[in-house]
N, C-alpha and C positions, 0 to 999 in steps of 0.2 A: 433491551433494544429489539426492534422488529427484525425478523430474518431479512437478509440482504438479497433482493432478487438478482439473478445472474447478469441481467443487462443494465443494472444501475450504473450510470456513469460516475466514476470517482476521479478525484484529482488531488494532487499534493496541495496542502494548505499553503497559501501565500504568506502566512504568518510564521513560517519556519525559515531559518537560515541553515543551509546545508553545506557540509564540508566532507570531502573524501580524505580519509586518514588510512593510508596503506591498504586500500581496497574496501575498507569498511566505511559506512556513512555515519556521520555524527550530525544529529538534528538539534537545533536550539529552537524551542517553541517560544516565540516572542510574546505570546499571550500570558504565559506563566513563568518564563525564565528557566524552564526545565530542559536538561539535555537528555537525548535519547540516542542509543546506538543501534545500528543495523548491520548485520553481517552481510556476506556477499549476496546471499539470496534476497535478503531484505533490501539491499541496495538495488538489485535488479528489479524488484517489485516497485521500489520508489521511482526508478527511472520510467517505468511503464505508467505509473500514476501521474507523473508530470505531463504525460501526453493524454490523460483522460481515459485510461483503460477501465474496463468493467471486470467484474468477477469472472465471467466466462473467458474473456481474453487472457486474463492472468492465469487461470487454470490451464487453458490450452497451451500457452507458452511454456509454463513450468513443466507440464506433462511432456511436451515435445523435447525439452531440454534434458529432463531427468529420466523419463520413462517410468516414473513412479505411478502408482494407482491414482486415477483421476479423483475418486471419491475421497481418498486421504488428502490429496492436494487441496481439494475444494474445502474440506473440513478445516484443515490447517489455515488456509487463506481466510475463511470466515472468522476464525478466532483472531488472527493477526489483524485483519481489517477492522473488526469490531473494536479491538483495543486501540487501533490508530484513530478511529472515529471518536471514541470516548475521550482520548487525550487531545483531540482537535488537531491531529497531524495531517489528516486528510478530510476532505469535504465531499458530500454528494454534489456532483456537478449538474447544474441546470443548463442544458445546452442553449436555452433561450437567453442566457446572460451574456 
């Protein structure tokens, strides 16, 4: 996969059914019938993705909330988002759509 530019608009896939289970998020990918679980931080990221957040916005928000190193947050997000893209849980959003 190509590196994800910081301003790439992302969004949660419409092919997922989402449920909150005691603060964690459970996703069902309707394309392949697979369940995925997200912890509290993953759930926060998912919420932002539903509104079309980009990598920079996600990094800034998580940095403000946690105070952790931006470079580490960005690297962790790239891994997480790449995995979500690979499993078709999120899409690159074309604002023209």
